PyMOL Python script that loads the backbone (N, CA, C, O; Angstrom):
from pymol import cmd

cmd.read_pdbstr("""\
ATOM      1  N   MET A   1       0.847  -1.161   0.000  1.00  0.00           N
ATOM      2  CA  MET A   1       0.000   0.000   0.000  1.00  0.00           C
ATOM      3  C   MET A   1       0.896   1.228   0.000  1.00  0.00           C
ATOM      4  O   MET A   1       1.825   1.329   0.802  1.00  0.00           O
ATOM      5  N   ALA A   2       0.621   2.138  -0.879  1.00  0.00           N
ATOM      6  CA  ALA A   2       1.399   3.367  -0.934  1.00  0.00           C
ATOM      7  C   ALA A   2       0.571   4.498  -0.347  1.00  0.00           C
ATOM      8  O   ALA A   2      -0.455   4.876  -0.913  1.00  0.00           O
ATOM      9  N   ILE A   3       1.002   5.033   0.767  1.00  0.00           N
ATOM     10  CA  ILE A   3       0.287   6.142   1.401  1.00  0.00           C
ATOM     11  C   ILE A   3       1.241   7.318   1.507  1.00  0.00           C
ATOM     12  O   ILE A   3       2.345   7.184   2.035  1.00  0.00           O
ATOM     13  N   ILE A   4       0.823   8.452   1.014  1.00  0.00           N
ATOM     14  CA  ILE A   4       1.610   9.674   1.131  1.00  0.00           C
ATOM     15  C   ILE A   4       0.666  10.750   1.640  1.00  0.00           C
ATOM     16  O   ILE A   4      -0.384  10.994   1.047  1.00  0.00           O
ATOM     17  N   MET A   5       1.040  11.392   2.738  1.00  0.00           N
ATOM     18  CA  MET A   5       0.184  12.452   3.267  1.00  0.00           C
ATOM     19  C   MET A   5       0.393  13.713   2.442  1.00  0.00           C
ATOM     20  O   MET A   5       1.526  14.131   2.204  1.00  0.00           O
ATOM     21  N   SER A   6      -0.691  14.304   2.015  1.00  0.00           N
ATOM     22  CA  SER A   6      -0.632  15.525   1.220  1.00  0.00           C
ATOM     23  C   SER A   6      -1.821  16.392   1.600  1.00  0.00           C
ATOM     24  O   SER A   6      -2.965  16.043   1.311  1.00  0.00           O
ATOM     25  N   ASN A   7      -1.555  17.528   2.251  1.00  0.00           N
ATOM     26  CA  ASN A   7      -2.623  18.436   2.661  1.00  0.00           C
ATOM     27  C   ASN A   7      -3.707  17.720   3.458  1.00  0.00           C
ATOM     28  O   ASN A   7      -4.898  17.929   3.228  1.00  0.00           O
ATOM     29  N   SER A   8      -3.287  16.875   4.398  1.00  0.00           N
ATOM     30  CA  SER A   8      -4.194  16.134   5.267  1.00  0.00           C
ATOM     31  C   SER A   8      -5.074  15.133   4.526  1.00  0.00           C
ATOM     32  O   SER A   8      -6.045  14.638   5.098  1.00  0.00           O
ATOM     33  N   ARG A   9      -4.769  14.831   3.309  1.00  0.00           N
ATOM     34  CA  ARG A   9      -5.517  13.837   2.537  1.00  0.00           C
ATOM     35  C   ARG A   9      -4.544  12.765   2.082  1.00  0.00           C
ATOM     36  O   ARG A   9      -3.335  12.989   2.015  1.00  0.00           O
ATOM     37  N   PHE A  10      -5.084  11.611   1.775  1.00  0.00           N
ATOM     38  CA  PHE A  10      -4.257  10.527   1.277  1.00  0.00           C
ATOM     39  C   PHE A  10      -4.103  10.651  -0.234  1.00  0.00           C
ATOM     40  O   PHE A  10      -5.089  10.798  -0.957  1.00  0.00           O
ATOM     41  N   ALA A  11      -2.863  10.591  -0.703  1.00  0.00           N
ATOM     42  CA  ALA A  11      -2.604  10.423  -2.125  1.00  0.00           C
ATOM     43  C   ALA A  11      -2.180   8.965  -2.255  1.00  0.00           C
ATOM     44  O   ALA A  11      -1.134   8.571  -1.740  1.00  0.00           O
ATOM     45  N   LEU A  12      -2.977   8.181  -2.929  1.00  0.00           N
ATOM     46  CA  LEU A  12      -2.799   6.735  -2.888  1.00  0.00           C
ATOM     47  C   LEU A  12      -2.512   6.142  -4.252  1.00  0.00           C
ATOM     48  O   LEU A  12      -2.838   6.714  -5.292  1.00  0.00           O
ATOM     49  N   ALA A  13      -1.892   4.981  -4.208  1.00  0.00           N
ATOM     50  CA  ALA A  13      -1.731   4.209  -5.422  1.00  0.00           C
ATOM     51  C   ALA A  13      -3.127   3.869  -5.943  1.00  0.00           C
ATOM     52  O   ALA A  13      -4.044   3.668  -5.148  1.00  0.00           O
ATOM     53  N   ALA A  14      -3.299   3.802  -7.231  1.00  0.00           N
ATOM     54  CA  ALA A  14      -4.604   3.641  -7.865  1.00  0.00           C
ATOM     55  C   ALA A  14      -5.474   2.526  -7.269  1.00  0.00           C
ATOM     56  O   ALA A  14      -6.670   2.750  -7.083  1.00  0.00           O
ATOM     57  N   PRO A  15      -4.942   1.345  -6.960  1.00  0.00           N
ATOM     58  CA  PRO A  15      -5.817   0.278  -6.461  1.00  0.00           C
ATOM     59  C   PRO A  15      -6.502   0.602  -5.133  1.00  0.00           C
ATOM     60  O   PRO A  15      -7.538   0.014  -4.822  1.00  0.00           O
ATOM     61  N   PHE A  16      -5.956   1.510  -4.356  1.00  0.00           N
ATOM     62  CA  PHE A  16      -6.498   1.797  -3.027  1.00  0.00           C
ATOM     63  C   PHE A  16      -7.251   3.113  -2.951  1.00  0.00           C
ATOM     64  O   PHE A  16      -7.911   3.387  -1.949  1.00  0.00           O
ATOM     65  N   ARG A  17      -7.166   3.918  -3.975  1.00  0.00           N
ATOM     66  CA  ARG A  17      -7.743   5.258  -3.923  1.00  0.00           C
ATOM     67  C   ARG A  17      -9.236   5.221  -3.610  1.00  0.00           C
ATOM     68  O   ARG A  17      -9.689   5.941  -2.720  1.00  0.00           O
ATOM     69  N   SER A  18     -10.008   4.401  -4.316  1.00  0.00           N
ATOM     70  CA  SER A  18     -11.455   4.391  -4.095  1.00  0.00           C
ATOM     71  C   SER A  18     -11.809   3.880  -2.700  1.00  0.00           C
ATOM     72  O   SER A  18     -12.781   4.343  -2.104  1.00  0.00           O
ATOM     73  N   LEU A  19     -11.047   2.946  -2.183  1.00  0.00           N
ATOM     74  CA  LEU A  19     -11.290   2.447  -0.830  1.00  0.00           C
ATOM     75  C   LEU A  19     -11.116   3.564   0.192  1.00  0.00           C
ATOM     76  O   LEU A  19     -11.984   3.767   1.041  1.00  0.00           O
ATOM     77  N   PHE A  20     -10.006   4.286   0.118  1.00  0.00           N
ATOM     78  CA  PHE A  20      -9.754   5.348   1.084  1.00  0.00           C
ATOM     79  C   PHE A  20     -10.693   6.535   0.887  1.00  0.00           C
ATOM     80  O   PHE A  20     -11.044   7.212   1.853  1.00  0.00           O
ATOM     81  N   GLU A  21     -11.100   6.793  -0.349  1.00  0.00           N
ATOM     82  CA  GLU A  21     -12.085   7.848  -0.577  1.00  0.00           C
ATOM     83  C   GLU A  21     -13.424   7.473   0.062  1.00  0.00           C
ATOM     84  O   GLU A  21     -14.111   8.331   0.616  1.00  0.00           O
ATOM     85  N   SER A  22     -13.792   6.192  -0.016  1.00  0.00           N
ATOM     86  CA  SER A  22     -15.035   5.729   0.612  1.00  0.00           C
ATOM     87  C   SER A  22     -14.964   5.850   2.130  1.00  0.00           C
ATOM     88  O   SER A  22     -15.949   6.207   2.775  1.00  0.00           O
ATOM     89  N   ILE A  23     -13.813   5.556   2.690  1.00  0.00           N
ATOM     90  CA  ILE A  23     -13.636   5.704   4.138  1.00  0.00           C
ATOM     91  C   ILE A  23     -13.699   7.181   4.518  1.00  0.00           C
ATOM     92  O   ILE A  23     -14.403   7.563   5.453  1.00  0.00           O
ATOM     93  N   GLU A  24     -12.956   8.003   3.783  1.00  0.00           N
ATOM     94  CA  GLU A  24     -12.892   9.433   4.100  1.00  0.00           C
ATOM     95  C   GLU A  24     -14.272  10.095   4.020  1.00  0.00           C
ATOM     96  O   GLU A  24     -14.584  10.981   4.816  1.00  0.00           O
ATOM     97  N   SER A  25     -15.088   9.670   3.070  1.00  0.00           N
ATOM     98  CA  SER A  25     -16.415  10.274   2.902  1.00  0.00           C
ATOM     99  C   SER A  25     -17.429   9.721   3.895  1.00  0.00           C
ATOM    100  O   SER A  25     -18.507  10.291   4.064  1.00  0.00           O
ATOM    101  N   GLY A  26     -17.092   8.618   4.551  1.00  0.00           N
ATOM    102  CA  GLY A  26     -18.009   8.020   5.511  1.00  0.00           C
ATOM    103  C   GLY A  26     -18.936   6.985   4.905  1.00  0.00           C
ATOM    104  O   GLY A  26     -19.807   6.457   5.596  1.00  0.00           O
ATOM    105  N   ARG A  27     -18.764   6.685   3.618  1.00  0.00           N
ATOM    106  CA  ARG A  27     -19.602   5.649   2.999  1.00  0.00           C
ATOM    107  C   ARG A  27     -19.334   4.292   3.634  1.00  0.00           C
ATOM    108  O   ARG A  27     -20.238   3.463   3.747  1.00  0.00           O
ATOM    109  N   ILE A  28     -18.092   4.068   4.047  1.00  0.00           N
ATOM    110  CA  ILE A  28     -17.761   2.844   4.774  1.00  0.00           C
ATOM    111  C   ILE A  28     -16.918   3.206   5.993  1.00  0.00           C
ATOM    112  O   ILE A  28     -16.271   4.252   6.027  1.00  0.00           O
ATOM    113  N   GLN A  29     -16.937   2.346   6.970  1.00  0.00           N
ATOM    114  CA  GLN A  29     -16.177   2.525   8.209  1.00  0.00           C
ATOM    115  C   GLN A  29     -14.996   1.557   8.166  1.00  0.00           C
ATOM    116  O   GLN A  29     -15.172   0.394   7.804  1.00  0.00           O
ATOM    117  N   ALA A  30     -13.822   2.004   8.520  1.00  0.00           N
ATOM    118  CA  ALA A  30     -12.629   1.154   8.518  1.00  0.00           C
ATOM    119  C   ALA A  30     -12.339   0.669   9.933  1.00  0.00           C
ATOM    120  O   ALA A  30     -12.610   1.374  10.906  1.00  0.00           O
ATOM    121  N   LEU A  31     -11.798  -0.514  10.040  1.00  0.00           N
ATOM    122  CA  LEU A  31     -11.368  -1.069  11.313  1.00  0.00           C
ATOM    123  C   LEU A  31      -9.855  -1.230  11.257  1.00  0.00           C
ATOM    124  O   LEU A  31      -9.333  -1.944  10.401  1.00  0.00           O
ATOM    125  N   VAL A  32      -9.156  -0.571  12.163  1.00  0.00           N
ATOM    126  CA  VAL A  32      -7.697  -0.618  12.207  1.00  0.00           C
ATOM    127  C   VAL A  32      -7.289  -1.531  13.357  1.00  0.00           C
ATOM    128  O   VAL A  32      -7.686  -1.320  14.503  1.00  0.00           O
ATOM    129  N   THR A  33      -6.495  -2.544  13.039  1.00  0.00           N
ATOM    130  CA  THR A  33      -6.030  -3.492  14.045  1.00  0.00           C
ATOM    131  C   THR A  33      -4.539  -3.282  14.293  1.00  0.00           C
ATOM    132  O   THR A  33      -3.859  -2.653  13.482  1.00  0.00           O
ATOM    133  N   PRO A  34      -4.027  -3.801  15.404  1.00  0.00           N
ATOM    134  CA  PRO A  34      -2.578  -3.721  15.629  1.00  0.00           C
ATOM    135  C   PRO A  34      -1.780  -4.359  14.497  1.00  0.00           C
ATOM    136  O   PRO A  34      -0.698  -3.878  14.160  1.00  0.00           O
ATOM    137  N   ILE A  35      -2.292  -5.420  13.913  1.00  0.00           N
ATOM    138  CA  ILE A  35      -1.590  -6.071  12.795  1.00  0.00           C
ATOM    139  C   ILE A  35      -1.541  -5.139  11.590  1.00  0.00           C
ATOM    140  O   ILE A  35      -0.522  -5.062  10.904  1.00  0.00           O
ATOM    141  N   THR A  36      -2.641  -4.431  11.330  1.00  0.00           N
ATOM    142  CA  THR A  36      -2.663  -3.464  10.232  1.00  0.00           C
ATOM    143  C   THR A  36      -1.584  -2.409  10.429  1.00  0.00           C
ATOM    144  O   THR A  36      -0.834  -2.092   9.505  1.00  0.00           O
ATOM    145  N   VAL A  37      -1.515  -1.874  11.633  1.00  0.00           N
ATOM    146  CA  VAL A  37      -0.516  -0.839  11.929  1.00  0.00           C
ATOM    147  C   VAL A  37       0.890  -1.396  11.744  1.00  0.00           C
ATOM    148  O   VAL A  37       1.738  -0.756  11.122  1.00  0.00           O
ATOM    149  N   ALA A  38       1.138  -2.582  12.280  1.00  0.00           N
ATOM    150  CA  ALA A  38       2.472  -3.190  12.165  1.00  0.00           C
ATOM    151  C   ALA A  38       2.864  -3.390  10.705  1.00  0.00           C
ATOM    152  O   ALA A  38       4.011  -3.144  10.330  1.00  0.00           O
ATOM    153  N   GLU A  39       1.925  -3.831   9.888  1.00  0.00           N
ATOM    154  CA  GLU A  39       2.222  -4.039   8.467  1.00  0.00           C
ATOM    155  C   GLU A  39       2.509  -2.719   7.750  1.00  0.00           C
ATOM    156  O   GLU A  39       3.427  -2.636   6.934  1.00  0.00           O
ATOM    157  N   VAL A  40       1.726  -1.696   8.058  1.00  0.00           N
ATOM    158  CA  VAL A  40       1.894  -0.401   7.390  1.00  0.00           C
ATOM    159  C   VAL A  40       3.225   0.246   7.753  1.00  0.00           C
ATOM    160  O   VAL A  40       3.869   0.853   6.898  1.00  0.00           O
ATOM    161  N   VAL A  41       3.642   0.125   9.006  1.00  0.00           N
ATOM    162  CA  VAL A  41       4.871   0.804   9.429  1.00  0.00           C
ATOM    163  C   VAL A  41       6.133  -0.026   9.232  1.00  0.00           C
ATOM    164  O   VAL A  41       7.239   0.496   9.372  1.00  0.00           O
ATOM    165  N   SER A  42       5.988  -1.302   8.913  1.00  0.00           N
ATOM    166  CA  SER A  42       7.185  -2.154   8.831  1.00  0.00           C
ATOM    167  C   SER A  42       8.147  -1.718   7.729  1.00  0.00           C
ATOM    168  O   SER A  42       9.361  -1.780   7.920  1.00  0.00           O
ATOM    169  N   GLY A  43       7.630  -1.278   6.580  1.00  0.00           N
ATOM    170  CA  GLY A  43       8.512  -0.829   5.491  1.00  0.00           C
ATOM    171  C   GLY A  43       9.364   0.362   5.886  1.00  0.00           C
ATOM    172  O   GLY A  43      10.588   0.310   5.762  1.00  0.00           O
ATOM    173  N   PRO A  44       8.734   1.452   6.366  1.00  0.00           N
ATOM    174  CA  PRO A  44       9.543   2.592   6.794  1.00  0.00           C
ATOM    175  C   PRO A  44      10.516   2.232   7.919  1.00  0.00           C
ATOM    176  O   PRO A  44      11.642   2.730   7.942  1.00  0.00           O
ATOM    177  N   LEU A  45      10.098   1.379   8.844  1.00  0.00           N
ATOM    178  CA  LEU A  45      11.000   1.010   9.942  1.00  0.00           C
ATOM    179  C   LEU A  45      12.202   0.227   9.429  1.00  0.00           C
ATOM    180  O   LEU A  45      13.325   0.440   9.885  1.00  0.00           O
ATOM    181  N   LYS A  46      11.967  -0.681   8.478  1.00  0.00           N
ATOM    182  CA  LYS A  46      13.087  -1.444   7.899  1.00  0.00           C
ATOM    183  C   LYS A  46      14.080  -0.509   7.222  1.00  0.00           C
ATOM    184  O   LYS A  46      15.281  -0.778   7.196  1.00  0.00           O
ATOM    185  N   ALA A  47      13.568   0.595   6.671  1.00  0.00           N
ATOM    186  CA  ALA A  47      14.426   1.566   5.977  1.00  0.00           C
ATOM    187  C   ALA A  47      15.020   2.588   6.940  1.00  0.00           C
ATOM    188  O   ALA A  47      15.718   3.508   6.511  1.00  0.00           O
ATOM    189  N   GLY A  48      14.749   2.436   8.244  1.00  0.00           N
ATOM    190  CA  GLY A  48      15.297   3.365   9.225  1.00  0.00           C
ATOM    191  C   GLY A  48      14.581   4.709   9.250  1.00  0.00           C
ATOM    192  O   GLY A  48      15.144   5.698   9.719  1.00  0.00           O
ATOM    193  N   LYS A  49      13.364   4.757   8.757  1.00  0.00           N
ATOM    194  CA  LYS A  49      12.605   6.009   8.682  1.00  0.00           C
ATOM    195  C   LYS A  49      11.522   6.024   9.762  1.00  0.00           C
ATOM    196  O   LYS A  49      10.333   5.882   9.477  1.00  0.00           O
ATOM    197  N   ASP A  50      11.963   6.198  11.001  1.00  0.00           N
ATOM    198  CA  ASP A  50      11.042   6.161  12.133  1.00  0.00           C
ATOM    199  C   ASP A  50       9.992   7.266  12.074  1.00  0.00           C
ATOM    200  O   ASP A  50       8.833   7.026  12.413  1.00  0.00           O
ATOM    201  N   ALA A  51      10.369   8.453  11.657  1.00  0.00           N
ATOM    202  CA  ALA A  51       9.417   9.562  11.590  1.00  0.00           C
ATOM    203  C   ALA A  51       8.316   9.267  10.564  1.00  0.00           C
ATOM    204  O   ALA A  51       7.147   9.574  10.799  1.00  0.00           O
ATOM    205  N   LEU A  52       8.689   8.679   9.442  1.00  0.00           N
ATOM    206  CA  LEU A  52       7.705   8.316   8.426  1.00  0.00           C
ATOM    207  C   LEU A  52       6.770   7.231   8.951  1.00  0.00           C
ATOM    208  O   LEU A  52       5.561   7.283   8.722  1.00  0.00           O
ATOM    209  N   ALA A  53       7.329   6.257   9.650  1.00  0.00           N
ATOM    210  CA  ALA A  53       6.504   5.206  10.251  1.00  0.00           C
ATOM    211  C   ALA A  53       5.488   5.806  11.219  1.00  0.00           C
ATOM    212  O   ALA A  53       4.332   5.383  11.248  1.00  0.00           O
ATOM    213  N   GLU A  54       5.908   6.774  12.000  1.00  0.00           N
ATOM    214  CA  GLU A  54       4.992   7.427  12.940  1.00  0.00           C
ATOM    215  C   GLU A  54       3.912   8.217  12.198  1.00  0.00           C
ATOM    216  O   GLU A  54       2.755   8.221  12.620  1.00  0.00           O
ATOM    217  N   ARG A  55       4.265   8.873  11.118  1.00  0.00           N
ATOM    218  CA  ARG A  55       3.259   9.586  10.308  1.00  0.00           C
ATOM    219  C   ARG A  55       2.218   8.622   9.774  1.00  0.00           C
ATOM    220  O   ARG A  55       1.021   8.905   9.818  1.00  0.00           O
ATOM    221  N   TYR A  56       2.676   7.472   9.266  1.00  0.00           N
ATOM    222  CA  TYR A  56       1.760   6.458   8.747  1.00  0.00           C
ATOM    223  C   TYR A  56       0.854   5.948   9.865  1.00  0.00           C
ATOM    224  O   TYR A  56      -0.351   5.790   9.664  1.00  0.00           O
ATOM    225  N   ARG A  57       1.430   5.689  11.048  1.00  0.00           N
ATOM    226  CA  ARG A  57       0.641   5.178  12.175  1.00  0.00           C
ATOM    227  C   ARG A  57      -0.454   6.174  12.534  1.00  0.00           C
ATOM    228  O   ARG A  57      -1.615   5.800  12.703  1.00  0.00           O
ATOM    229  N   ARG A  58      -0.078   7.440  12.649  1.00  0.00           N
ATOM    230  CA  ARG A  58      -1.066   8.461  12.991  1.00  0.00           C
ATOM    231  C   ARG A  58      -2.124   8.597  11.893  1.00  0.00           C
ATOM    232  O   ARG A  58      -3.308   8.773  12.183  1.00  0.00           O
ATOM    233  N   ALA A  59      -1.696   8.514  10.648  1.00  0.00           N
ATOM    234  CA  ALA A  59      -2.628   8.675   9.529  1.00  0.00           C
ATOM    235  C   ALA A  59      -3.717   7.614   9.553  1.00  0.00           C
ATOM    236  O   ALA A  59      -4.883   7.924   9.309  1.00  0.00           O
ATOM    237  N   ILE A  60      -3.362   6.384   9.840  1.00  0.00           N
ATOM    238  CA  ILE A  60      -4.388   5.339   9.796  1.00  0.00           C
ATOM    239  C   ILE A  60      -5.119   5.170  11.113  1.00  0.00           C
ATOM    240  O   ILE A  60      -6.210   4.599  11.128  1.00  0.00           O
ATOM    241  N   THR A  61      -4.568   5.639  12.209  1.00  0.00           N
ATOM    242  CA  THR A  61      -5.263   5.475  13.487  1.00  0.00           C
ATOM    243  C   THR A  61      -6.082   6.694  13.879  1.00  0.00           C
ATOM    244  O   THR A  61      -6.964   6.594  14.732  1.00  0.00           O
ATOM    245  N   GLN A  62      -5.808   7.845  13.271  1.00  0.00           N
ATOM    246  CA  GLN A  62      -6.521   9.059  13.627  1.00  0.00           C
ATOM    247  C   GLN A  62      -7.412   9.574  12.503  1.00  0.00           C
ATOM    248  O   GLN A  62      -7.978  10.662  12.608  1.00  0.00           O
ATOM    249  N   ALA A  63      -7.538   8.814  11.451  1.00  0.00           N
ATOM    250  CA  ALA A  63      -8.368   9.229  10.320  1.00  0.00           C
ATOM    251  C   ALA A  63      -9.847   9.171  10.697  1.00  0.00           C
ATOM    252  O   ALA A  63     -10.265   8.374  11.537  1.00  0.00           O
ATOM    253  N   ALA A  64     -10.610  10.026  10.059  1.00  0.00           N
ATOM    254  CA  ALA A  64     -12.055  10.015  10.273  1.00  0.00           C
ATOM    255  C   ALA A  64     -12.641   8.696   9.773  1.00  0.00           C
ATOM    256  O   ALA A  64     -12.114   8.082   8.845  1.00  0.00           O
ATOM    257  N   HIS A  65     -13.702   8.286  10.381  1.00  0.00           N
ATOM    258  CA  HIS A  65     -14.456   7.096   9.977  1.00  0.00           C
ATOM    259  C   HIS A  65     -13.659   5.807  10.141  1.00  0.00           C
ATOM    260  O   HIS A  65     -13.821   4.858   9.374  1.00  0.00           O
ATOM    261  N   THR A  66     -12.799   5.790  11.149  1.00  0.00           N
ATOM    262  CA  THR A  66     -12.071   4.564  11.476  1.00  0.00           C
ATOM    263  C   THR A  66     -12.323   4.212  12.931  1.00  0.00           C
ATOM    264  O   THR A  66     -12.454   5.090  13.784  1.00  0.00           O
ATOM    265  N   ASP A  67     -12.387   2.931  13.199  1.00  0.00           N
ATOM    266  CA  ASP A  67     -12.457   2.407  14.556  1.00  0.00           C
ATOM    267  C   ASP A  67     -11.173   1.637  14.795  1.00  0.00           C
ATOM    268  O   ASP A  67     -10.572   1.105  13.862  1.00  0.00           O
ATOM    269  N   GLN A  68     -10.761   1.581  16.047  1.00  0.00           N
ATOM    270  CA  GLN A  68      -9.534   0.865  16.391  1.00  0.00           C
ATOM    271  C   GLN A  68      -9.875  -0.377  17.188  1.00  0.00           C
ATOM    272  O   GLN A  68     -10.677  -0.331  18.121  1.00  0.00           O
ATOM    273  N   LEU A  69      -9.266  -1.474  16.818  1.00  0.00           N
ATOM    274  CA  LEU A  69      -9.437  -2.731  17.523  1.00  0.00           C
ATOM    275  C   LEU A  69      -8.199  -2.977  18.356  1.00  0.00           C
ATOM    276  O   LEU A  69      -7.100  -3.106  17.817  1.00  0.00           O
ATOM    277  N   GLY A  70      -8.360  -3.043  19.627  1.00  0.00           N
ATOM    278  CA  GLY A  70      -7.222  -3.312  20.494  1.00  0.00           C
ATOM    279  C   GLY A  70      -6.629  -2.043  21.065  1.00  0.00           C
ATOM    280  O   GLY A  70      -6.528  -1.023  20.382  1.00  0.00           O
ATOM    281  N   ALA A  71      -6.240  -2.117  22.319  1.00  0.00           N
ATOM    282  CA  ALA A  71      -5.681  -0.959  23.013  1.00  0.00           C
ATOM    283  C   ALA A  71      -4.182  -0.874  22.839  1.00  0.00           C
ATOM    284  O   ALA A  71      -3.540  -0.029  23.462  1.00  0.00           O
ATOM    285  N   VAL A  72      -3.606  -1.722  22.011  1.00  0.00           N
ATOM    286  CA  VAL A  72      -2.149  -1.769  21.893  1.00  0.00           C
ATOM    287  C   VAL A  72      -1.654  -1.209  20.562  1.00  0.00           C
ATOM    288  O   VAL A  72      -0.548  -1.541  20.134  1.00  0.00           O
ATOM    289  N   LEU A  73      -2.440  -0.375  19.903  1.00  0.00           N
ATOM    290  CA  LEU A  73      -2.023   0.144  18.608  1.00  0.00           C
ATOM    291  C   LEU A  73      -0.711   0.905  18.682  1.00  0.00           C
ATOM    292  O   LEU A  73       0.076   0.881  17.736  1.00  0.00           O
ATOM    293  N   GLU A  74      -0.471   1.581  19.800  1.00  0.00           N
ATOM    294  CA  GLU A  74       0.774   2.328  19.936  1.00  0.00           C
ATOM    295  C   GLU A  74       1.977   1.397  19.998  1.00  0.00           C
ATOM    296  O   GLU A  74       3.097   1.814  19.706  1.00  0.00           O
ATOM    297  N   GLN A  75       1.759   0.149  20.373  1.00  0.00           N
ATOM    298  CA  GLN A  75       2.848  -0.811  20.498  1.00  0.00           C
ATOM    299  C   GLN A  75       3.167  -1.522  19.180  1.00  0.00           C
ATOM    300  O   GLN A  75       4.204  -2.175  19.067  1.00  0.00           O
ATOM    301  N   ALA A  76       2.296  -1.402  18.198  1.00  0.00           N
ATOM    302  CA  ALA A  76       2.491  -2.112  16.936  1.00  0.00           C
ATOM    303  C   ALA A  76       3.802  -1.747  16.237  1.00  0.00           C
ATOM    304  O   ALA A  76       4.469  -2.655  15.742  1.00  0.00           O
ATOM    305  N   PRO A  77       4.218  -0.464  16.164  1.00  0.00           N
ATOM    306  CA  PRO A  77       5.504  -0.184  15.520  1.00  0.00           C
ATOM    307  C   PRO A  77       6.677  -0.876  16.213  1.00  0.00           C
ATOM    308  O   PRO A  77       7.590  -1.352  15.538  1.00  0.00           O
ATOM    309  N   ALA A  78       6.669  -0.938  17.528  1.00  0.00           N
ATOM    310  CA  ALA A  78       7.755  -1.620  18.233  1.00  0.00           C
ATOM    311  C   ALA A  78       7.743  -3.107  17.916  1.00  0.00           C
ATOM    312  O   ALA A  78       8.802  -3.717  17.771  1.00  0.00           O
ATOM    313  N   ALA A  79       6.563  -3.695  17.806  1.00  0.00           N
ATOM    314  CA  ALA A  79       6.470  -5.105  17.454  1.00  0.00           C
ATOM    315  C   ALA A  79       7.000  -5.341  16.043  1.00  0.00           C
ATOM    316  O   ALA A  79       7.696  -6.326  15.798  1.00  0.00           O
ATOM    317  N   ALA A  80       6.676  -4.446  15.121  1.00  0.00           N
ATOM    318  CA  ALA A  80       7.182  -4.576  13.748  1.00  0.00           C
ATOM    319  C   ALA A  80       8.700  -4.427  13.714  1.00  0.00           C
ATOM    320  O   ALA A  80       9.383  -5.159  12.998  1.00  0.00           O
ATOM    321  N   ARG A  81       9.225  -3.478  14.488  1.00  0.00           N
ATOM    322  CA  ARG A  81      10.670  -3.266  14.534  1.00  0.00           C
ATOM    323  C   ARG A  81      11.372  -4.512  15.074  1.00  0.00           C
ATOM    324  O   ARG A  81      12.392  -4.939  14.533  1.00  0.00           O
ATOM    325  N   ASN A  82      10.828  -5.086  16.131  1.00  0.00           N
ATOM    326  CA  ASN A  82      11.421  -6.287  16.721  1.00  0.00           C
ATOM    327  C   ASN A  82      11.341  -7.485  15.794  1.00  0.00           C
ATOM    328  O   ASN A  82      12.238  -8.328  15.798  1.00  0.00           O
ATOM    329  N   ALA A  83      10.294  -7.575  15.009  1.00  0.00           N
ATOM    330  CA  ALA A  83      10.125  -8.698  14.097  1.00  0.00           C
ATOM    331  C   ALA A  83      11.154  -8.651  12.963  1.00  0.00           C
ATOM    332  O   ALA A  83      11.534  -9.690  12.424  1.00  0.00           O
ATOM    333  N   HIS A  84      11.599  -7.454  12.607  1.00  0.00           N
ATOM    334  CA  HIS A  84      12.523  -7.306  11.469  1.00  0.00           C
ATOM    335  C   HIS A  84      13.925  -6.866  11.895  1.00  0.00           C
ATOM    336  O   HIS A  84      14.787  -6.630  11.050  1.00  0.00           O
ATOM    337  N   GLY A  85      14.144  -6.759  13.174  1.00  0.00           N
ATOM    338  CA  GLY A  85      15.418  -6.223  13.616  1.00  0.00           C
ATOM    339  C   GLY A  85      16.168  -7.222  14.362  1.00  0.00           C
ATOM    340  O   GLY A  85      17.278  -6.947  14.818  1.00  0.00           O
TER     341      GLY A  85
END
""", "prot")
cmd.dss("prot")
cmd.show_as("cartoon", "prot")
cmd.util.cbc("prot")
cmd.orient("prot")
């Protein structure tokens, strides 16, 4: 998944654009799990880009029309780092 923050909106790779537009508009509700967060941040963490990983984490956990599953979402980046480090 390619996510780039631009003016508080997602600029996405074509296959995901309509999905995120549907979430952003409220047509559908997204569920964010710790596994989702770990997967999204693992690429930037592997590349040593901790700040980018944090931006991605905030983008998917604080977006409108999303619910979070699990109280450990903040721990997901550390779990991803440990899995690949």
